[in-house]
PDBQT receptor file of N, H, CA, C and O in Angstrom, charges set to zero:
ATOM      1  N   UNK A   1     113.639 213.771  53.682  1.00  0.00    +0.000 N 
ATOM      2  CA  UNK A   1     114.507 215.254  53.450  1.00  0.00    +0.000 C 
ATOM      3  C   UNK A   1     115.858 214.978  54.029  1.00  0.00    +0.000 C 
ATOM      4  O   UNK A   1     116.079 214.218  54.972  1.00  0.00    +0.000 OA
ATOM      5  N   UNK A   2     116.808 215.732  53.310  1.00  0.00    +0.000 N 
ATOM      6  H   UNK A   2     116.628 216.350  52.544  1.00  0.00    +0.000 HD
ATOM      7  CA  UNK A   2     118.175 215.846  54.525  1.00  0.00    +0.000 C 
ATOM      8  C   UNK A   2     117.758 217.089  54.803  1.00  0.00    +0.000 C 
ATOM      9  O   UNK A   2     116.934 217.845  54.288  1.00  0.00    +0.000 OA
ATOM     10  N   UNK A   3     118.713 217.172  56.003  1.00  0.00    +0.000 N 
ATOM     11  H   UNK A   3     119.382 216.558  56.422  1.00  0.00    +0.000 HD
ATOM     12  CA  UNK A   3     119.021 218.952  56.313  1.00  0.00    +0.000 C 
ATOM     13  C   UNK A   3     120.269 219.364  56.383  1.00  0.00    +0.000 C 
ATOM     14  O   UNK A   3     120.686 220.097  57.280  1.00  0.00    +0.000 OA
ATOM     15  N   UNK A   4     121.101 218.824  55.231  1.00  0.00    +0.000 N 
ATOM     16  H   UNK A   4     120.762 218.229  54.502  1.00  0.00    +0.000 HD
ATOM     17  CA  UNK A   4     122.024 219.610  54.644  1.00  0.00    +0.000 C 
ATOM     18  C   UNK A   4     122.041 220.545  53.668  1.00  0.00    +0.000 C 
ATOM     19  O   UNK A   4     121.172 220.692  52.808  1.00  0.00    +0.000 OA
ATOM     20  N   UNK A   5     123.664 221.581  53.886  1.00  0.00    +0.000 N 
ATOM     21  H   UNK A   5     124.370 221.462  54.584  1.00  0.00    +0.000 HD
ATOM     22  CA  UNK A   5     122.613 222.899  52.935  1.00  0.00    +0.000 C 
ATOM     23  C   UNK A   5     122.871 222.840  52.051  1.00  0.00    +0.000 C 
ATOM     24  O   UNK A   5     124.000 222.462  51.736  1.00  0.00    +0.000 OA
ATOM     25  N   UNK A   6     121.501 223.358  50.758  1.00  0.00    +0.000 N 
ATOM     26  H   UNK A   6     120.584 223.665  51.014  1.00  0.00    +0.000 HD
ATOM     27  CA  UNK A   6     122.315 222.936  49.663  1.00  0.00    +0.000 C 
ATOM     28  C   UNK A   6     124.042 224.007  49.174  1.00  0.00    +0.000 C 
ATOM     29  O   UNK A   6     124.478 225.099  49.537  1.00  0.00    +0.000 OA
ATOM     30  N   UNK A   7     124.560 222.877  48.169  1.00  0.00    +0.000 N 
ATOM     31  H   UNK A   7     124.205 221.989  47.874  1.00  0.00    +0.000 HD
ATOM     32  CA  UNK A   7     125.981 223.863  47.793  1.00  0.00    +0.000 C 
ATOM     33  C   UNK A   7     125.262 224.738  46.480  1.00  0.00    +0.000 C 
ATOM     34  O   UNK A   7     124.100 224.745  46.074  1.00  0.00    +0.000 OA
ATOM     35  N   UNK A   8     126.241 225.318  46.106  1.00  0.00    +0.000 N 
ATOM     36  H   UNK A   8     127.185 225.312  46.436  1.00  0.00    +0.000 HD
ATOM     37  CA  UNK A   8     125.844 226.582  45.567  1.00  0.00    +0.000 C 
ATOM     38  C   UNK A   8     125.201 225.640  43.576  1.00  0.00    +0.000 C 
ATOM     39  O   UNK A   8     124.196 225.781  42.880  1.00  0.00    +0.000 OA
ATOM     40  N   UNK A   9     126.741 224.611  43.421  1.00  0.00    +0.000 N 
ATOM     41  H   UNK A   9     127.558 224.498  43.986  1.00  0.00    +0.000 HD
ATOM     42  CA  UNK A   9     125.233 223.785  42.388  1.00  0.00    +0.000 C 
ATOM     43  C   UNK A   9     123.874 224.027  42.537  1.00  0.00    +0.000 C 
ATOM     44  O   UNK A   9     123.322 224.917  41.890  1.00  0.00    +0.000 OA
ATOM     45  N   UNK A  10     123.144 223.156  43.513  1.00  0.00    +0.000 N 
ATOM     46  H   UNK A  10     123.593 222.434  44.038  1.00  0.00    +0.000 HD
ATOM     47  CA  UNK A  10     122.047 222.502  44.096  1.00  0.00    +0.000 C 
ATOM     48  C   UNK A  10     121.630 223.887  43.930  1.00  0.00    +0.000 C 
ATOM     49  O   UNK A  10     120.679 223.830  43.151  1.00  0.00    +0.000 OA
ATOM     50  N   UNK A  11     121.883 225.381  44.324  1.00  0.00    +0.000 N 
ATOM     51  H   UNK A  11     122.656 225.428  44.957  1.00  0.00    +0.000 HD
ATOM     52  CA  UNK A  11     121.129 226.348  44.386  1.00  0.00    +0.000 C 
ATOM     53  C   UNK A  11     120.789 226.669  42.832  1.00  0.00    +0.000 C 
ATOM     54  O   UNK A  11     119.677 227.078  42.496  1.00  0.00    +0.000 OA
ATOM     55  N   UNK A  12     121.702 226.478  42.041  1.00  0.00    +0.000 N 
ATOM     56  H   UNK A  12     122.605 226.146  42.314  1.00  0.00    +0.000 HD
ATOM     57  CA  UNK A  12     121.862 227.248  41.010  1.00  0.00    +0.000 C 
ATOM     58  C   UNK A  12     120.996 226.271  40.369  1.00  0.00    +0.000 C 
ATOM     59  O   UNK A  12     120.371 226.829  39.467  1.00  0.00    +0.000 OA
ATOM     60  N   UNK A  13     120.723 225.103  40.465  1.00  0.00    +0.000 N 
ATOM     61  H   UNK A  13     121.230 224.649  41.197  1.00  0.00    +0.000 HD
ATOM     62  CA  UNK A  13     119.726 224.053  39.739  1.00  0.00    +0.000 C 
ATOM     63  C   UNK A  13     118.360 224.371  40.366  1.00  0.00    +0.000 C 
ATOM     64  O   UNK A  13     117.322 224.338  39.705  1.00  0.00    +0.000 OA
ATOM     65  N   UNK A  14     118.417 224.734  41.898  1.00  0.00    +0.000 N 
ATOM     66  H   UNK A  14     119.260 224.761  42.435  1.00  0.00    +0.000 HD
ATOM     67  CA  UNK A  14     117.408 225.145  41.866  1.00  0.00    +0.000 C 
ATOM     68  C   UNK A  14     116.407 226.512  41.424  1.00  0.00    +0.000 C 
ATOM     69  O   UNK A  14     115.210 226.759  41.566  1.00  0.00    +0.000 OA
ATOM     70  N   UNK A  15     117.482 227.185  40.862  1.00  0.00    +0.000 N 
ATOM     71  H   UNK A  15     118.455 226.984  40.746  1.00  0.00    +0.000 HD
ATOM     72  CA  UNK A  15     116.963 228.490  40.249  1.00  0.00    +0.000 C 
ATOM     73  C   UNK A  15     116.421 227.870  38.735  1.00  0.00    +0.000 C 
ATOM     74  O   UNK A  15     115.297 228.248  38.403  1.00  0.00    +0.000 OA
ATOM     75  N   UNK A  16     116.990 227.140  37.995  1.00  0.00    +0.000 N 
ATOM     76  H   UNK A  16     117.903 226.832  38.265  1.00  0.00    +0.000 HD
ATOM     77  CA  UNK A  16     117.089 226.619  36.667  1.00  0.00    +0.000 C 
ATOM     78  C   UNK A  16     115.986 226.558  36.784  1.00  0.00    +0.000 C 
ATOM     79  O   UNK A  16     115.231 227.528  36.712  1.00  0.00    +0.000 OA
ATOM     80  N   UNK A  17     115.520 224.928  37.076  1.00  0.00    +0.000 N 
ATOM     81  H   UNK A  17     116.133 224.141  37.135  1.00  0.00    +0.000 HD
ATOM     82  CA  UNK A  17     114.442 224.455  37.778  1.00  0.00    +0.000 C 
ATOM     83  C   UNK A  17     112.877 225.442  37.805  1.00  0.00    +0.000 C 
ATOM     84  O   UNK A  17     111.800 225.283  37.231  1.00  0.00    +0.000 OA
ATOM     85  N   UNK A  18     113.363 226.428  38.714  1.00  0.00    +0.000 N 
ATOM     86  H   UNK A  18     114.238 226.557  39.181  1.00  0.00    +0.000 HD
ATOM     87  CA  UNK A  18     112.048 227.288  39.253  1.00  0.00    +0.000 C 
ATOM     88  C   UNK A  18     112.148 228.289  38.163  1.00  0.00    +0.000 C 
ATOM     89  O   UNK A  18     111.095 228.892  37.953  1.00  0.00    +0.000 OA
ATOM     90  N   UNK A  19     112.851 228.513  37.646  1.00  0.00    +0.000 N 
ATOM     91  H   UNK A  19     113.706 228.024  37.816  1.00  0.00    +0.000 HD
ATOM     92  CA  UNK A  19     112.964 229.750  36.551  1.00  0.00    +0.000 C 
ATOM     93  C   UNK A  19     111.920 229.141  35.162  1.00  0.00    +0.000 C 
ATOM     94  O   UNK A  19     111.031 229.788  34.609  1.00  0.00    +0.000 OA
ATOM     95  N   UNK A  20     112.437 227.455  34.778  1.00  0.00    +0.000 N 
ATOM     96  H   UNK A  20     113.159 226.929  35.228  1.00  0.00    +0.000 HD
ATOM     97  CA  UNK A  20     111.373 226.671  34.249  1.00  0.00    +0.000 C 
ATOM     98  C   UNK A  20     110.064 226.245  33.910  1.00  0.00    +0.000 C 
ATOM     99  O   UNK A  20     109.438 225.797  32.950  1.00  0.00    +0.000 OA
ATOM    100  N   UNK A  21     109.853 226.694  35.551  1.00  0.00    +0.000 N 
ATOM    101  H   UNK A  21     110.362 227.058  36.331  1.00  0.00    +0.000 HD
ATOM    102  CA  UNK A  21     108.370 226.797  35.334  1.00  0.00    +0.000 C 
ATOM    103  C   UNK A  21     107.873 225.618  36.885  1.00  0.00    +0.000 C 
ATOM    104  O   UNK A  21     106.751 225.365  37.325  1.00  0.00    +0.000 OA
ATOM    105  N   UNK A  22     109.141 225.174  37.317  1.00  0.00    +0.000 N 
ATOM    106  H   UNK A  22     110.053 225.379  36.960  1.00  0.00    +0.000 HD
ATOM    107  CA  UNK A  22     108.477 224.127  38.468  1.00  0.00    +0.000 C 
ATOM    108  C   UNK A  22     108.383 224.334  39.502  1.00  0.00    +0.000 C 
ATOM    109  O   UNK A  22     109.387 224.791  40.047  1.00  0.00    +0.000 OA
ATOM    110  N   UNK A  23     107.176 224.123  40.321  1.00  0.00    +0.000 N 
ATOM    111  H   UNK A  23     106.360 223.751  39.878  1.00  0.00    +0.000 HD
ATOM    112  CA  UNK A  23     106.682 224.456  41.786  1.00  0.00    +0.000 C 
ATOM    113  C   UNK A  23     108.193 224.568  42.873  1.00  0.00    +0.000 C 
ATOM    114  O   UNK A  23     109.222 223.986  42.530  1.00  0.00    +0.000 OA
ATOM    115  N   UNK A  24     108.123 225.406  44.209  1.00  0.00    +0.000 N 
ATOM    116  H   UNK A  24     107.287 225.879  44.487  1.00  0.00    +0.000 HD
ATOM    117  CA  UNK A  24     108.720 224.825  44.992  1.00  0.00    +0.000 C 
ATOM    118  C   UNK A  24     109.298 223.364  45.393  1.00  0.00    +0.000 C 
ATOM    119  O   UNK A  24     110.371 222.832  45.677  1.00  0.00    +0.000 OA
ATOM    120  N   UNK A  25     107.977 223.056  45.245  1.00  0.00    +0.000 N 
ATOM    121  H   UNK A  25     107.106 223.488  45.014  1.00  0.00    +0.000 HD
ATOM    122  CA  UNK A  25     107.586 221.696  45.573  1.00  0.00    +0.000 C 
ATOM    123  C   UNK A  25     108.532 220.649  45.212  1.00  0.00    +0.000 C 
ATOM    124  O   UNK A  25     109.356 220.139  45.971  1.00  0.00    +0.000 OA
ATOM    125  N   UNK A  26     108.406 220.471  44.415  1.00  0.00    +0.000 N 
ATOM    126  H   UNK A  26     107.736 220.884  43.799  1.00  0.00    +0.000 HD
ATOM    127  CA  UNK A  26     108.577 219.871  42.920  1.00  0.00    +0.000 C 
ATOM    128  C   UNK A  26     110.556 219.695  43.062  1.00  0.00    +0.000 C 
ATOM    129  O   UNK A  26     111.315 218.736  43.203  1.00  0.00    +0.000 OA
ATOM    130  N   UNK A  27     110.703 220.920  42.952  1.00  0.00    +0.000 N 
ATOM    131  H   UNK A  27     110.087 221.699  42.838  1.00  0.00    +0.000 HD
ATOM    132  CA  UNK A  27     112.175 221.343  42.720  1.00  0.00    +0.000 C 
ATOM    133  C   UNK A  27     112.999 221.140  43.760  1.00  0.00    +0.000 C 
ATOM    134  O   UNK A  27     114.215 221.296  43.649  1.00  0.00    +0.000 OA
ATOM    135  N   UNK A  28     112.271 220.677  45.153  1.00  0.00    +0.000 N 
ATOM    136  H   UNK A  28     111.283 220.550  45.242  1.00  0.00    +0.000 HD
ATOM    137  CA  UNK A  28     112.961 220.158  46.672  1.00  0.00    +0.000 C 
ATOM    138  C   UNK A  28     112.614 218.754  46.289  1.00  0.00    +0.000 C 
ATOM    139  O   UNK A  28     113.547 217.982  46.065  1.00  0.00    +0.000 OA
ATOM    140  N   UNK A  29     111.445 218.357  46.195  1.00  0.00    +0.000 N 
ATOM    141  H   UNK A  29     110.688 218.984  46.377  1.00  0.00    +0.000 HD
ATOM    142  CA  UNK A  29     111.307 216.640  45.987  1.00  0.00    +0.000 C 
ATOM    143  C   UNK A  29     112.643 216.226  44.901  1.00  0.00    +0.000 C 
ATOM    144  O   UNK A  29     113.333 215.266  45.243  1.00  0.00    +0.000 OA
ATOM    145  N   UNK A  30     112.919 216.802  43.875  1.00  0.00    +0.000 N 
ATOM    146  H   UNK A  30     112.358 217.582  43.598  1.00  0.00    +0.000 HD
ATOM    147  CA  UNK A  30     113.546 216.682  42.812  1.00  0.00    +0.000 C 
ATOM    148  C   UNK A  30     115.131 216.727  43.526  1.00  0.00    +0.000 C 
ATOM    149  O   UNK A  30     115.909 215.795  43.322  1.00  0.00    +0.000 OA
ATOM    150  N   UNK A  31     115.585 218.115  44.530  1.00  0.00    +0.000 N 
ATOM    151  H   UNK A  31     114.953 218.872  44.696  1.00  0.00    +0.000 HD
ATOM    152  CA  UNK A  31     116.725 217.377  44.510  1.00  0.00    +0.000 C 
ATOM    153  C   UNK A  31     117.013 217.727  46.098  1.00  0.00    +0.000 C 
ATOM    154  O   UNK A  31     117.979 218.391  46.472  1.00  0.00    +0.000 OA
ATOM    155  N   UNK A  32     116.087 217.210  46.897  1.00  0.00    +0.000 N 
ATOM    156  H   UNK A  32     115.302 216.671  46.593  1.00  0.00    +0.000 HD
ATOM    157  CA  UNK A  32     116.012 216.212  48.267  1.00  0.00    +0.000 C 
ATOM    158  C   UNK A  32     115.649 217.058  49.279  1.00  0.00    +0.000 C 
ATOM    159  O   UNK A  32     115.593 216.768  50.474  1.00  0.00    +0.000 OA
ATOM    160  N   UNK A  33     115.288 218.610  48.529  1.00  0.00    +0.000 N 
ATOM    161  H   UNK A  33     115.334 218.846  47.559  1.00  0.00    +0.000 HD
ATOM    162  CA  UNK A  33     114.915 219.679  50.009  1.00  0.00    +0.000 C 
ATOM    163  C   UNK A  33     113.495 219.607  50.163  1.00  0.00    +0.000 C 
ATOM    164  O   UNK A  33     112.618 219.004  49.546  1.00  0.00    +0.000 OA
ATOM    165  N   UNK A  34     113.498 220.415  51.194  1.00  0.00    +0.000 N 
ATOM    166  H   UNK A  34     114.211 220.905  51.695  1.00  0.00    +0.000 HD
ATOM    167  CA  UNK A  34     111.719 220.899  51.508  1.00  0.00    +0.000 C 
ATOM    168  C   UNK A  34     111.958 222.135  50.820  1.00  0.00    +0.000 C 
ATOM    169  O   UNK A  34     112.968 222.824  50.676  1.00  0.00    +0.000 OA
ATOM    170  N   UNK A  35     110.182 222.290  50.239  1.00  0.00    +0.000 N 
ATOM    171  H   UNK A  35     109.361 221.731  50.356  1.00  0.00    +0.000 HD
ATOM    172  CA  UNK A  35     109.888 223.787  49.694  1.00  0.00    +0.000 C 
ATOM    173  C   UNK A  35     110.005 224.253  50.604  1.00  0.00    +0.000 C 
ATOM    174  O   UNK A  35     108.922 223.697  50.781  1.00  0.00    +0.000 OA
ATOM    175  N   UNK A  36     110.269 224.878  51.683  1.00  0.00    +0.000 N 
ATOM    176  H   UNK A  36     111.149 225.330  51.540  1.00  0.00    +0.000 HD
ATOM    177  CA  UNK A  36     110.455 226.162  52.467  1.00  0.00    +0.000 C 
ATOM    178  C   UNK A  36     112.123 226.266  52.002  1.00  0.00    +0.000 C 
ATOM    179  O   UNK A  36     112.393 227.396  51.596  1.00  0.00    +0.000 OA
ATOM    180  N   UNK A  37     113.255 225.334  51.985  1.00  0.00    +0.000 N 
ATOM    181  H   UNK A  37     113.036 224.416  52.316  1.00  0.00    +0.000 HD
ATOM    182  CA  UNK A  37     114.297 225.784  51.836  1.00  0.00    +0.000 C 
ATOM    183  C   UNK A  37     115.163 226.215  50.358  1.00  0.00    +0.000 C 
ATOM    184  O   UNK A  37     115.998 227.019  49.944  1.00  0.00    +0.000 OA
ATOM    185  N   UNK A  38     114.325 225.081  49.918  1.00  0.00    +0.000 N 
ATOM    186  H   UNK A  38     113.646 224.428  50.255  1.00  0.00    +0.000 HD
ATOM    187  CA  UNK A  38     114.233 226.004  48.136  1.00  0.00    +0.000 C 
ATOM    188  C   UNK A  38     113.700 227.285  48.367  1.00  0.00    +0.000 C 
ATOM    189  O   UNK A  38     114.313 228.030  47.602  1.00  0.00    +0.000 OA
ATOM    190  N   UNK A  39     112.897 227.925  49.005  1.00  0.00    +0.000 N 
ATOM    191  H   UNK A  39     112.400 227.320  49.626  1.00  0.00    +0.000 HD
ATOM    192  CA  UNK A  39     111.799 229.076  49.078  1.00  0.00    +0.000 C 
ATOM    193  C   UNK A  39     113.347 229.936  49.860  1.00  0.00    +0.000 C 
ATOM    194  O   UNK A  39     114.001 230.686  49.135  1.00  0.00    +0.000 OA
ATOM    195  N   UNK A  40     113.614 229.801  50.770  1.00  0.00    +0.000 N 
ATOM    196  H   UNK A  40     113.083 229.192  51.359  1.00  0.00    +0.000 HD
ATOM    197  CA  UNK A  40     114.818 230.680  51.518  1.00  0.00    +0.000 C 
ATOM    198  C   UNK A  40     116.180 231.067  50.498  1.00  0.00    +0.000 C 
ATOM    199  O   UNK A  40     116.857 232.084  50.347  1.00  0.00    +0.000 OA
ATOM    200  N   UNK A  41     116.193 229.640  49.870  1.00  0.00    +0.000 N 
ATOM    201  H   UNK A  41     115.644 228.814  49.993  1.00  0.00    +0.000 HD
ATOM    202  CA  UNK A  41     117.724 229.771  49.221  1.00  0.00    +0.000 C 
ATOM    203  C   UNK A  41     117.789 230.323  47.764  1.00  0.00    +0.000 C 
ATOM    204  O   UNK A  41     118.827 230.679  47.205  1.00  0.00    +0.000 OA
ATOM    205  N   UNK A  42     116.677 230.343  47.289  1.00  0.00    +0.000 N 
ATOM    206  H   UNK A  42     115.834 230.054  47.743  1.00  0.00    +0.000 HD
ATOM    207  CA  UNK A  42     116.082 231.462  45.685  1.00  0.00    +0.000 C 
ATOM    208  C   UNK A  42     115.945 232.631  46.678  1.00  0.00    +0.000 C 
ATOM    209  O   UNK A  42     117.133 232.941  46.767  1.00  0.00    +0.000 OA
ATOM    210  N   UNK A  43     115.405 233.337  47.343  1.00  0.00    +0.000 N 
ATOM    211  H   UNK A  43     114.440 233.086  47.271  1.00  0.00    +0.000 HD
ATOM    212  CA  UNK A  43     115.024 233.850  48.106  1.00  0.00    +0.000 C 
ATOM    213  C   UNK A  43     116.589 234.841  48.070  1.00  0.00    +0.000 C 
ATOM    214  O   UNK A  43     116.818 235.845  47.396  1.00  0.00    +0.000 OA
ATOM    215  N   UNK A  44     117.359 234.232  48.908  1.00  0.00    +0.000 N 
ATOM    216  H   UNK A  44     117.172 233.417  49.456  1.00  0.00    +0.000 HD
ATOM    217  CA  UNK A  44     118.311 234.778  49.157  1.00  0.00    +0.000 C 
ATOM    218  C   UNK A  44     119.298 234.852  48.163  1.00  0.00    +0.000 C 
ATOM    219  O   UNK A  44     120.275 235.574  48.364  1.00  0.00    +0.000 OA
ATOM    220  N   UNK A  45     119.185 234.178  47.061  1.00  0.00    +0.000 N 
ATOM    221  H   UNK A  45     118.392 233.592  46.898  1.00  0.00    +0.000 HD
ATOM    222  CA  UNK A  45     120.191 234.530  45.688  1.00  0.00    +0.000 C 
ATOM    223  C   UNK A  45     119.466 235.470  44.518  1.00  0.00    +0.000 C 
ATOM    224  O   UNK A  45     119.768 235.727  43.352  1.00  0.00    +0.000 OA
ATOM    225  N   UNK A  46     118.397 235.847  45.361  1.00  0.00    +0.000 N 
ATOM    226  H   UNK A  46     118.152 235.638  46.307  1.00  0.00    +0.000 HD
ATOM    227  CA  UNK A  46     117.839 236.923  44.742  1.00  0.00    +0.000 C 
ATOM    228  C   UNK A  46     117.024 236.778  43.623  1.00  0.00    +0.000 C 
ATOM    229  O   UNK A  46     117.033 237.466  42.602  1.00  0.00    +0.000 OA
ATOM    230  N   UNK A  47     116.182 235.644  43.953  1.00  0.00    +0.000 N 
ATOM    231  H   UNK A  47     116.175 235.086  44.782  1.00  0.00    +0.000 HD
ATOM    232  CA  UNK A  47     115.376 235.336  41.894  1.00  0.00    +0.000 C 
ATOM    233  C   UNK A  47     113.909 235.704  43.253  1.00  0.00    +0.000 C 
ATOM    234  O   UNK A  47     113.647 235.558  44.447  1.00  0.00    +0.000 OA
ATOM    235  N   UNK A  48     113.281 236.311  41.815  1.00  0.00    +0.000 N 
ATOM    236  H   UNK A  48     113.494 236.430  40.845  1.00  0.00    +0.000 HD
ATOM    237  CA  UNK A  48     112.019 236.703  42.437  1.00  0.00    +0.000 C 
ATOM    238  C   UNK A  48     111.279 235.661  42.354  1.00  0.00    +0.000 C 
ATOM    239  O   UNK A  48     111.695 235.072  41.356  1.00  0.00    +0.000 OA
ATOM    240  N   UNK A  49     110.303 234.986  42.866  1.00  0.00    +0.000 N 
ATOM    241  H   UNK A  49     109.965 235.464  43.677  1.00  0.00    +0.000 HD
ATOM    242  CA  UNK A  49     109.425 234.142  43.270  1.00  0.00    +0.000 C 
ATOM    243  C   UNK A  49     107.845 234.819  42.799  1.00  0.00    +0.000 C 
ATOM    244  O   UNK A  49     107.391 235.963  42.816  1.00  0.00    +0.000 OA
ATOM    245  N   UNK A  50     107.323 233.542  42.400  1.00  0.00    +0.000 N 
ATOM    246  H   UNK A  50     107.693 232.613  42.386  1.00  0.00    +0.000 HD
ATOM    247  CA  UNK A  50     105.610 233.360  41.294  1.00  0.00    +0.000 C 
ATOM    248  C   UNK A  50     104.677 233.792  42.876  1.00  0.00    +0.000 C 
ATOM    249  O   UNK A  50     105.288 233.695  43.941  1.00  0.00    +0.000 OA
ATOM    250  N   UNK A  51     103.633 234.119  42.868  1.00  0.00    +0.000 N 
ATOM    251  H   UNK A  51     103.137 234.198  42.004  1.00  0.00    +0.000 HD
ATOM    252  CA  UNK A  51     102.614 234.244  43.603  1.00  0.00    +0.000 C 
ATOM    253  C   UNK A  51     102.125 232.361  43.649  1.00  0.00    +0.000 C 
ATOM    254  O   UNK A  51     102.226 231.377  42.915  1.00  0.00    +0.000 OA
ATOM    255  N   UNK A  52     101.699 232.633  44.699  1.00  0.00    +0.000 N 
ATOM    256  H   UNK A  52     101.617 233.432  45.295  1.00  0.00    +0.000 HD
ATOM    257  CA  UNK A  52     100.315 230.718  44.998  1.00  0.00    +0.000 C 
ATOM    258  C   UNK A  52      99.846 230.447  43.579  1.00  0.00    +0.000 C 
ATOM    259  O   UNK A  52      99.818 229.262  43.247  1.00  0.00    +0.000 OA
ATOM    260  N   UNK A  53      99.576 231.109  42.936  1.00  0.00    +0.000 N 
ATOM    261  H   UNK A  53      99.599 232.071  43.206  1.00  0.00    +0.000 HD
ATOM    262  CA  UNK A  53      99.085 231.741  41.518  1.00  0.00    +0.000 C 
ATOM    263  C   UNK A  53      99.645 231.321  40.372  1.00  0.00    +0.000 C 
ATOM    264  O   UNK A  53      98.966 231.173  39.356  1.00  0.00    +0.000 OA
ATOM    265  N   UNK A  54     101.123 231.049  40.418  1.00  0.00    +0.000 N 
ATOM    266  H   UNK A  54     101.674 231.169  41.244  1.00  0.00    +0.000 HD
ATOM    267  CA  UNK A  54     102.211 231.156  39.219  1.00  0.00    +0.000 C 
ATOM    268  C   UNK A  54     102.166 232.524  38.357  1.00  0.00    +0.000 C 
ATOM    269  O   UNK A  54     102.161 232.636  37.131  1.00  0.00    +0.000 OA
ATOM    270  N   UNK A  55     102.128 233.703  39.512  1.00  0.00    +0.000 N 
ATOM    271  H   UNK A  55     102.132 233.612  40.508  1.00  0.00    +0.000 HD
ATOM    272  CA  UNK A  55     102.429 234.966  38.914  1.00  0.00    +0.000 C 
ATOM    273  C   UNK A  55     103.624 235.759  39.486  1.00  0.00    +0.000 C 
ATOM    274  O   UNK A  55     104.055 236.007  40.612  1.00  0.00    +0.000 OA
ATOM    275  N   UNK A  56     104.024 236.092  38.015  1.00  0.00    +0.000 N 
ATOM    276  H   UNK A  56     103.674 235.891  37.100  1.00  0.00    +0.000 HD
ATOM    277  CA  UNK A  56     105.178 237.040  39.091  1.00  0.00    +0.000 C 
ATOM    278  C   UNK A  56     104.644 237.996  40.203  1.00  0.00    +0.000 C 
ATOM    279  O   UNK A  56     103.582 238.560  39.941  1.00  0.00    +0.000 OA
ATOM    280  N   UNK A  57     105.219 238.254  41.385  1.00  0.00    +0.000 N 
ATOM    281  H   UNK A  57     106.082 237.795  41.597  1.00  0.00    +0.000 HD
ATOM    282  CA  UNK A  57     104.835 239.125  42.630  1.00  0.00    +0.000 C 
ATOM    283  C   UNK A  57     105.468 240.833  41.578  1.00  0.00    +0.000 C 
ATOM    284  O   UNK A  57     105.399 241.943  42.105  1.00  0.00    +0.000 OA
TER     285      UNK A  57
């Protein structure tokens, strides 16, 4: 994993993939970030996250 902050384009790609049904882990692996980094940046972008069972909160 890398420690750099994701660029705005990477955050948009995170949001696109997450909205398409990918998990935080899968999005992170594809883009080279940890699931927690993906989580934090999606929340900061105002994305509503699913619960652990894939349901919207």
